[in-house]
Backbone as numpy.savetxt, mean C-alpha at the origin, in Angstrom:
# Nx Ny Nz CAx CAy CAz Cx Cy Cz
-11.27 -0.37 -9.70 -11.06 0.50 -8.69 -9.71 0.58 -8.18
-9.03 1.69 -8.08 -7.55 1.79 -7.75 -7.29 2.79 -6.52
-6.25 2.85 -6.22 -6.00 3.81 -5.01 -5.66 5.19 -5.59
-6.35 5.62 -6.55 -5.95 7.04 -7.19 -6.06 8.16 -6.42
-6.93 8.19 -5.44 -7.30 9.25 -4.47 -5.88 9.28 -3.58
-5.41 8.05 -3.11 -4.08 7.79 -2.31 -2.99 8.42 -2.89
-2.83 8.08 -4.31 -1.77 8.63 -5.06 -1.75 10.05 -5.07
-3.15 10.93 -5.28 -3.02 12.14 -5.44 -2.83 12.76 -4.07
-3.38 12.23 -2.95 -3.19 12.98 -1.79 -1.99 12.67 -0.89
-1.44 11.71 -1.21 -0.01 11.18 -0.51 0.93 10.68 -1.44
1.45 11.61 -2.29 2.36 11.10 -3.39 3.66 10.40 -2.60
4.09 9.22 -3.19 5.23 8.43 -2.67 4.68 7.27 -1.79
3.39 7.35 -1.25 2.77 6.53 -0.40 2.62 4.92 -0.86
2.82 3.80 -0.43 2.82 2.70 -1.01 1.45 2.16 -1.17
0.94 2.10 -2.70 -0.48 1.84 -2.98 -0.43 1.06 -4.12
0.51 0.16 -4.33 0.47 -0.72 -5.61 0.32 -2.13 -5.01
-0.99 -2.58 -5.69 -1.61 -3.94 -5.11 -0.56 -5.15 -5.21
-0.53 -5.78 -4.21 0.31 -6.86 -4.23 1.47 -6.82 -3.60
2.08 -5.80 -3.36 3.30 -5.36 -3.06 3.66 -5.47 -1.39
4.79 -5.87 -0.91 5.12 -5.83 0.40 4.98 -4.53 1.03
4.42 -4.39 2.21 4.79 -2.91 3.09 4.90 -3.41 4.46
5.48 -2.28 5.17 5.84 -2.49 6.64 5.01 -1.51 7.19
4.36 -1.71 8.10 3.72 -0.74 9.12 4.81 -0.22 10.21
4.89 1.27 9.63 6.02 1.82 10.42 6.04 1.85 12.01
4.88 1.92 12.69 4.74 2.08 14.02 5.13 0.76 14.67
4.92 -0.63 13.93 4.95 -1.72 14.61 5.88 -2.75 14.04
6.15 -2.45 12.61 7.05 -3.23 11.91 6.38 -4.54 11.40
5.00 -4.64 11.50 4.44 -5.71 10.89 4.57 -5.78 9.27
4.65 -6.94 8.61 4.64 -6.88 7.29 3.28 -7.20 6.78
2.92 -6.85 5.52 1.79 -7.39 4.81 1.74 -6.94 3.57
0.87 -7.61 2.70 0.64 -7.15 1.33 -0.72 -6.33 1.07
-0.55 -5.40 0.01 -1.57 -4.34 -0.12 -2.61 -5.03 -0.81
-3.97 -5.04 -0.58 -5.08 -5.81 -1.12 -5.92 -4.87 -1.90
-6.71 -5.43 -2.54 -7.42 -4.72 -3.62 -8.56 -3.61 -2.78
-8.64 -2.37 -3.38 -9.82 -1.46 -2.52 -11.08 -1.92 -2.80
-11.98 -1.52 -1.75 -13.28 -1.70 -1.59 -13.97 -0.51 -1.38
-15.32 -0.44 -1.91 -15.93 0.86 -1.50 -15.98 0.87 0.03
-15.86 2.38 0.44 -15.82 2.82 1.78 -14.44 2.51 2.34
-13.46 2.18 1.72 -12.06 2.11 2.30 -11.47 3.63 2.35
-10.97 4.05 3.59 -10.71 5.28 3.79 -9.02 5.42 3.23
-8.32 4.24 3.45 -6.88 4.45 3.32 -6.49 3.34 2.41
-5.28 2.63 2.78 -4.84 1.39 1.93 -5.11 0.10 2.72
-5.86 -0.79 2.03 -6.27 -2.12 2.64 -5.00 -3.04 2.49
-4.54 -3.41 3.96 -3.33 -4.34 4.08 -3.82 -5.66 4.67
-3.29 -6.79 4.23 -3.35 -8.07 4.78 -2.13 -8.45 5.61
-1.95 -8.02 6.86 -0.72 -8.50 7.69 -0.39 -9.90 7.87
0.79 -10.48 7.78 1.03 -11.80 7.79 0.47 -12.27 9.27
-0.26 -13.36 9.01 -0.92 -14.12 10.19 -1.90 -13.66 10.88
-2.59 -12.63 10.47 -3.62 -11.85 10.84 -4.70 -11.66 10.00
-5.99 -11.79 10.60 -7.29 -11.35 10.15 -7.80 -10.66 10.93
-8.80 -9.65 10.67 -9.32 -9.48 8.97 -8.14 -8.50 8.28
-8.42 -8.13 7.11 -7.60 -7.18 6.20 -7.80 -5.80 7.00
-6.77 -5.25 7.19 -6.67 -3.54 7.80 -6.91 -2.63 6.94
-7.64 -1.50 7.24 -7.64 -0.24 6.51 -6.54 0.74 7.15
-5.62 0.80 6.61 -4.44 1.62 7.14 -4.17 2.88 6.60
-3.74 4.06 7.37 -3.64 5.37 6.61 -2.22 5.10 5.79
-2.30 5.87 4.79 -1.11 5.67 4.04 0.11 6.31 4.38
0.26 7.15 5.35 1.43 7.80 5.89 1.96 6.69 6.97
1.14 5.62 7.38 1.77 4.70 8.38 2.37 3.52 7.53
2.42 3.57 6.44 2.88 2.34 5.53 4.33 2.99 4.95
5.33 1.84 4.78 6.42 2.00 3.89 6.51 0.73 3.02
7.13 0.99 2.00 7.62 -0.21 1.19 8.74 -1.21 1.85
8.30 -2.42 1.76 9.09 -3.32 2.64 10.60 -3.62 1.82
10.32 -3.45 0.41 11.48 -3.60 -0.69 11.38 -2.32 -1.43
12.47 -2.15 -2.10 12.69 -0.82 -2.66 11.25 -0.61 -3.79
10.95 0.67 -3.36 9.52 1.12 -4.49 9.72 0.98 -5.84
8.56 0.34 -6.54 8.65 0.14 -7.84 8.98 1.27 -8.82
9.72 1.35 -9.78 10.11 2.40 -10.70 9.42 2.12 -12.24
9.10 2.89 -13.00 8.58 3.01 -14.28 9.57 2.52 -15.12
9.34 1.79 -15.82 10.34 1.18 -17.10 10.77 2.24 -17.74
12.08 2.23 -18.40 12.62 3.23 -19.29 11.72 3.43 -20.50
11.69 4.37 -21.04 10.96 4.49 -22.45 11.69 4.09 -23.36
11.33 3.43 -24.46 11.90 2.81 -25.61 12.03 3.98 -26.76
13.29 4.14 -27.34 13.27 5.11 -28.36 12.46 4.82 -29.60
């Protein structure tokens, strides 16, 4: 299971599992977690906080530069 729906409905939103993100409104940092059934947004484990939060994709930004695709080999 992946964040395919998030990728389709929110192009450019952070949804790569394991990457660091920042919640725009609060500045909290966390890592994107595996999706589970019933998840409506992106699941994020914020530093020092439990439980894992289900966040709207528009409320998150990459904490580091967004990953890019590797260049194709000739």
